[in-house]
C-alpha positions as CSV (number, residue, x, y, z in Angstrom):
1,M,141.8,87.5,132.1
2,F,139.3,84.7,131.6
3,T,142.1,82.3,131.1
4,D,143.0,82.3,134.8
5,Y,139.3,81.6,135.7
6,F,139.0,79.0,132.9
7,N,142.1,77.1,134.1
8,R,140.5,76.3,137.4
9,F,138.1,73.9,135.7
10,S,138.7,70.4,134.1
11,W,136.8,69.4,131.0
12,Q,136.6,65.8,132.2
13,E,135.4,66.8,135.7
14,V,132.8,69.2,134.3
15,Q,131.5,66.6,131.8
16,A,131.3,64.0,134.6
17,D,129.4,66.5,136.9
18,I,126.8,67.1,134.1
19,L,126.2,63.4,133.5
20,A,125.9,62.8,137.2
21,K,123.0,65.2,137.7
22,T,119.8,63.6,138.9
23,D,116.1,64.2,138.5
24,A,116.1,65.8,141.9
25,D,118.8,68.3,140.8
26,V,116.7,69.3,137.8
27,R,113.5,69.7,139.9
28,R,115.5,71.9,142.4
29,A,116.7,74.1,139.6
30,L,113.2,74.5,138.1
31,Q,111.9,75.8,141.5
32,K,114.4,78.7,141.6
33,D,113.7,82.2,140.4
34,R,117.4,82.6,139.5
35,C,119.6,79.6,138.6
36,D,123.3,79.3,139.1
37,L,126.0,77.5,137.1
38,E,125.4,74.2,139.1
39,D,121.7,74.4,138.2
40,F,122.7,75.0,134.6
41,K,124.6,71.7,134.6
42,A,121.5,70.0,135.7
43,L,119.3,71.7,133.1
44,I,121.6,70.6,130.2
45,S,122.0,67.1,131.6
46,P,120.3,64.0,130.3
47,A,118.3,64.0,133.5
48,A,116.5,67.2,132.3
49,A,115.1,65.6,129.2
50,P,111.7,64.6,130.8
51,H,111.3,68.2,132.0
52,L,111.6,69.8,128.5
53,E,108.0,71.1,128.4
54,T,108.3,72.7,131.8
55,M,111.7,74.3,130.9
56,A,110.3,75.6,127.6
57,R,107.3,77.1,129.3
58,I,109.4,78.9,131.9
59,S,111.8,80.1,129.2
60,Q,108.9,81.5,127.2
61,A,107.5,83.4,130.2
62,R,110.8,84.9,131.2
63,T,111.7,85.9,127.6
64,L,108.3,87.7,127.3
65,K,108.8,89.5,130.5
66,R,112.3,90.8,129.6
67,F,112.0,91.3,125.8
68,G,108.3,91.4,125.0
69,R,106.9,90.2,121.8
70,T,109.8,91.3,119.6
71,I,112.3,89.4,117.5
72,Q,115.3,91.2,116.2
73,M,116.2,90.6,112.5
74,Y,119.8,90.6,111.2
75,V,121.6,89.5,108.1
76,P,125.3,88.7,107.4
77,L,127.3,90.4,104.7
78,Y,130.3,88.3,103.7
79,L,133.1,90.6,102.6
80,S,135.7,87.9,101.8
81,N,136.3,84.2,101.8
82,E,140.1,84.5,101.9
83,C,141.6,82.8,104.9
84,Q,145.0,81.8,106.3
85,N,143.7,79.2,108.7
86,I,143.1,75.5,108.3
87,C,139.9,74.5,110.0
88,T,138.5,71.0,109.6
89,Y,134.9,72.1,109.4
90,C,135.0,75.3,107.2
91,A,134.7,75.7,103.5
92,F,136.9,78.8,103.6
93,S,139.8,76.7,105.1
94,L,143.2,77.5,103.5
95,D,143.6,73.9,102.2
96,N,140.4,74.0,100.3
97,Q,141.1,74.7,96.6
98,I,138.4,77.3,95.9
99,K,138.2,80.6,94.1
100,R,138.9,83.4,96.6
101,K,137.1,86.7,96.5
102,T,137.2,89.9,98.5
103,L,134.7,92.6,97.8
104,T,135.7,96.0,96.3
105,D,134.2,99.3,97.5
106,A,131.8,99.2,94.6
107,E,130.8,95.6,95.3
108,I,130.3,96.4,99.0
109,L,127.9,99.2,98.2
110,Q,126.1,97.0,95.7
111,E,125.6,94.4,98.4
112,V,124.5,97.1,100.8
113,Q,121.9,98.3,98.4
114,A,120.5,94.8,98.0
115,I,120.4,94.3,101.8
116,K,118.7,97.6,102.4
117,A,116.0,96.7,99.9
118,M,115.2,93.7,102.1
119,G,114.4,96.1,104.9
120,Y,117.4,95.6,107.2
121,D,118.9,98.3,109.4
122,H,121.2,95.9,111.2
123,I,124.1,94.2,109.4
124,L,126.7,91.6,110.4
125,L,130.1,91.9,108.5
126,V,131.9,88.5,108.1
127,T,135.2,87.6,106.6
128,G,137.7,84.7,106.7
129,E,140.8,85.3,108.7
130,A,143.4,86.8,106.4
131,N,145.2,89.8,108.1
132,Q,147.1,90.8,105.0
133,T,143.9,91.1,102.8
134,V,141.1,91.8,105.2
135,G,143.0,93.2,108.2
136,V,142.1,96.2,110.3
137,P,142.6,98.8,107.5
138,Y,140.2,96.9,105.2
139,L,137.6,96.5,108.0
140,Q,138.0,100.2,109.0
141,H,137.4,101.3,105.5
142,A,134.4,98.9,105.0
143,I,132.8,100.2,108.2
144,Q,133.3,103.8,106.9
145,L,131.5,102.8,103.7
146,I,128.7,101.0,105.4
147,K,128.0,103.2,108.4
148,P,125.8,105.8,106.6
149,H,123.4,103.0,105.6
150,F,122.8,101.1,108.9
151,A,122.0,101.9,112.4
152,H,123.9,99.0,113.8
153,I,127.0,97.3,112.6
154,S,128.2,93.9,113.9
155,L,131.5,92.1,113.1
156,E,132.5,88.4,112.9
157,V,136.1,88.2,111.8
158,Q,139.5,87.2,113.2
159,P,140.3,88.0,116.8
160,L,142.1,91.4,117.1
161,D,144.1,93.3,119.6
162,Q,142.4,95.8,122.0
163,T,143.8,98.8,120.1
164,D,142.4,97.4,116.9
165,Y,138.9,97.1,118.4
166,E,139.2,100.6,119.8
167,T,139.9,101.9,116.3
168,L,136.9,100.1,114.8
169,I,134.6,101.1,117.6
170,A,135.6,104.8,116.9
171,E,134.5,104.2,113.3
172,G,131.0,103.0,114.4
173,L,131.3,99.3,115.3
174,H,128.8,98.3,117.9
175,T,129.0,94.5,118.3
176,V,131.6,91.7,117.8
177,L,130.8,88.0,117.6
178,V,133.7,85.7,118.5
179,Y,132.9,82.0,118.9
180,Q,135.5,79.8,120.7
181,E,134.4,76.9,118.5
182,T,135.2,74.5,121.3
183,Y,136.5,75.0,124.9
184,H,138.3,71.7,124.8
185,A,141.9,72.9,124.5
186,A,143.5,69.7,123.2
187,Q,140.7,69.1,120.6
188,Y,140.7,72.7,119.6
189,K,144.2,72.3,118.3
190,R,143.2,69.2,116.3
191,H,140.4,71.2,114.6
192,H,142.7,74.2,114.0
193,P,146.1,72.8,113.0
194,K,147.4,75.8,111.1
195,G,147.1,79.6,111.2
196,K,146.7,82.3,113.8
197,K,143.4,80.7,114.9
198,S,145.4,77.7,116.3
199,N,146.3,79.9,119.2
200,F,143.7,78.8,121.7
201,Q,144.5,81.3,124.5
202,Y,144.5,84.3,122.2
203,R,141.0,83.4,121.0
204,L,139.8,82.6,124.5
205,E,140.9,86.1,125.7
206,T,139.3,88.0,122.8
207,P,136.2,88.9,124.8
208,D,138.4,90.4,127.5
209,R,140.0,92.6,124.9
210,L,136.6,93.6,123.6
211,G,135.4,94.4,127.1
212,K,138.4,96.6,127.8
213,A,137.9,98.4,124.5
214,G,134.4,99.3,125.5
215,I,132.3,97.4,122.9
216,H,128.5,97.8,123.2
217,K,127.8,94.0,122.8
218,I,129.8,90.7,122.7
219,G,128.4,87.5,121.1
220,V,129.9,84.2,122.2
221,G,129.2,80.5,121.6
222,A,130.6,77.1,120.7
223,L,130.2,75.3,117.4
224,I,127.9,72.4,118.1
225,G,129.2,69.1,116.8
226,L,132.9,69.6,117.3
227,E,132.9,68.2,120.8
228,D,130.4,67.3,123.6
229,W,127.8,70.0,123.3
230,R,126.8,69.8,127.0
231,T,130.4,70.5,128.3
232,D,131.1,73.2,125.6
233,S,127.8,74.8,126.6
234,F,128.8,74.9,130.3
235,F,132.0,76.6,129.5
236,T,130.2,79.1,127.2
237,A,127.9,79.9,130.2
238,L,130.9,80.2,132.5
239,H,132.5,82.6,130.0
240,I,129.4,84.8,129.9
241,H,129.1,84.7,133.7
242,Y,132.7,85.9,134.0
243,L,132.3,88.7,131.4
244,E,129.1,90.0,132.9
245,K,130.8,90.5,136.3
246,I,134.0,92.2,134.9
247,Y,132.5,94.2,131.9
248,W,129.1,94.9,133.3
249,Q,128.4,97.8,130.9
250,T,128.5,95.5,127.9
251,K,125.5,93.5,126.6
252,Y,125.9,89.8,125.7
253,S,124.4,87.4,123.3
254,V,124.8,83.6,122.6
255,S,124.4,81.5,119.5
256,F,124.3,77.7,119.0
257,P,125.6,77.1,115.5
258,R,125.2,73.4,114.6
259,L,127.6,72.0,112.0
260,R,126.2,72.2,108.4
261,P,127.4,70.5,105.2
262,I,130.3,72.3,103.4
263,E,131.7,72.1,99.9
264,V,135.3,71.0,99.8
265,D,137.9,70.6,97.1
266,K,141.2,69.1,98.5
267,A,142.7,67.7,95.3
268,G,140.8,68.9,92.3
269,Q,137.7,66.9,93.3
270,S,134.8,68.9,94.5
271,Q,132.4,67.2,97.0
272,V,130.1,68.0,99.8
273,Q,131.3,67.1,103.3
274,E,128.6,66.1,105.7
275,F,128.9,66.2,109.5
276,H,127.2,64.0,112.0
277,S,124.9,66.0,114.2
278,Y,125.7,65.6,117.9
279,M,122.6,67.4,119.0
280,S,118.9,66.7,118.3
281,D,116.2,69.4,117.9
282,R,114.9,68.5,121.4
283,E,118.3,68.9,122.9
284,L,118.7,72.3,121.3
285,V,115.4,73.4,122.8
286,Q,116.6,72.1,126.1
287,L,119.8,74.2,125.8
288,I,118.0,77.4,124.8
289,S,115.6,77.0,127.7
290,A,118.5,76.3,130.1
291,Y,120.3,79.5,129.1
292,R,117.1,81.5,129.6
293,L,116.6,80.0,133.1
294,L,120.2,80.9,133.9
295,N,120.1,84.4,132.5
296,D,117.0,86.6,132.0
297,T,118.8,89.3,130.1
298,L,120.9,87.2,127.7
299,E,120.1,87.7,124.0
300,I,119.7,84.4,122.2
301,S,120.1,84.0,118.5
302,I,119.2,81.4,115.8
303,S,120.6,81.5,112.3
304,T,119.5,80.1,108.9
305,R,121.6,77.0,109.7
306,E,118.4,75.7,111.2
307,Q,115.4,74.2,109.4
308,E,112.3,76.3,108.6
309,S,110.0,74.2,110.9
310,F,112.4,74.4,113.8
311,R,112.9,78.1,113.5
312,D,109.1,78.6,113.3
313,N,108.5,76.6,116.5
314,I,111.4,78.1,118.5
315,I,110.2,81.7,118.1
316,K,108.1,81.6,121.3
317,L,110.5,79.5,123.4
318,G,113.3,81.9,124.3
319,I,115.2,83.3,121.3
320,T,115.4,87.1,120.7
321,S,117.1,87.4,117.3
322,I,117.0,85.6,114.0
323,S,118.7,85.9,110.6
324,A,116.7,85.6,107.4
325,G,117.5,85.7,103.7
326,S,121.1,85.0,104.5
327,K,123.9,84.4,102.0
328,T,127.1,82.9,103.3
329,N,129.4,83.8,100.3
330,P,131.1,87.1,99.3
331,G,128.8,89.0,97.0
332,G,125.9,86.5,97.5
333,Y,123.1,89.1,97.4
334,S,124.0,90.7,94.1
335,V,127.6,90.5,93.0
336,A,128.5,86.8,92.8
337,P,125.6,84.7,93.8
338,E,127.2,81.4,92.7
339,S,130.5,81.8,94.6
340,L,131.3,79.3,97.3
341,E,129.2,79.4,100.5
342,Q,130.9,79.0,103.9
343,F,128.2,76.5,104.8
344,E,124.9,75.4,103.5
345,V,121.9,77.5,104.5
346,S,118.9,75.4,105.6
347,D,116.2,78.0,105.9
348,E,116.1,79.6,102.4
349,R,113.1,81.8,102.9
350,S,113.3,85.5,102.1
351,A,113.5,88.1,104.9
352,D,109.9,89.1,104.1
353,E,108.7,85.6,104.4
354,V,110.4,85.1,107.8
355,A,109.1,88.5,109.0
356,S,105.6,87.4,108.0
357,M,105.9,84.2,109.9
358,I,107.0,86.2,113.0
359,R,104.0,88.4,112.8
360,K,101.6,85.5,112.4
361,Q,102.8,84.2,115.7
362,G,101.9,87.5,117.4
363,Y,105.5,88.9,117.5
364,E,107.0,92.0,115.9
365,P,110.1,91.8,113.7
366,V,112.6,94.6,114.6
367,W,114.9,95.4,111.7
368,K,117.7,97.1,113.8
369,D,119.3,96.4,117.1
370,W,119.5,99.7,119.0
371,D,119.8,103.4,118.5
372,A,123.1,105.1,119.5
373,A,121.1,108.0,121.0
374,Y,120.1,105.7,123.9
375,D,123.7,104.6,124.8
376,F,124.3,106.4,128.1
377,R,128.1,105.8,127.9
378,H,128.4,108.2,125.0
379,Q,126.1,111.0,126.2
């Protein structure tokens, strides 16, 4: 399991190694055709900042070579905002006094109809972590309802056991996203004081269970802004490196969600909670470029958390997938558009508007992820 590999590393030592990287280390990494994890430390270090233009240019070239001029489009469908966890940064947190909603069958199909009208054939199902309400039986039934309408179904919910993943894969699940939030074990507990999510090791080993279950693709990442982004990004890269060696038939993607404002109501007083951004736009471009120089085949995703102008400019610099027209509340597309969002969306353009922007840059928007007919494992 990854835990054994992870425990060989010290957060403090890794952080110190990154900060100690020099200009010479960065130049050495930029001369390589294939970087390793030590090079990655240099590329995400402060010493790499003056080399951002070179990094971005290499990232663009390698992304074009591997993925061509295509950008995959996806959209989240929030099935429920019910949650049994307390998380310091999430509007769905158990201690937030909000109206909870879980979509019925009819409401799911109504949302599906609205999303299909936008042009999507790839959907990401999202819930809070509430096993009694939106556990495996609910998810299994939701996939059964949705499968006839989409070529690709992804899931971002609570970590599950291997047998649960095997059950959902058999129903038509293709991809699971599971973000560690932070790889700093002690600080992880501070941000997740109550609920099943407070179990750091169980969450850390979720991609192992997915790999053993035979999932088509796994998405990983850290929530930027909880802890030092450079150190969290190294451990994310370490995690991907491990997974690719052990579960080599599975594809991998990475995301970089930066903390966004959330609406909170702790004592009958609703307010918007802001978070200080620990990463600038230039630093995010640096991180995206560093991942591409480390890994030519890794899929890299940018969500509607980011500003319009940033997303427009990042299209050519290394990403491969983008969300558009997203709603982060249950029923947001047609059923209950005014219900509480998980976080504020920054880019509020429609899917058509984002697709038009992609075409104007000489790229093709792709509305689904893959076709099951091409999966050699099931032939």
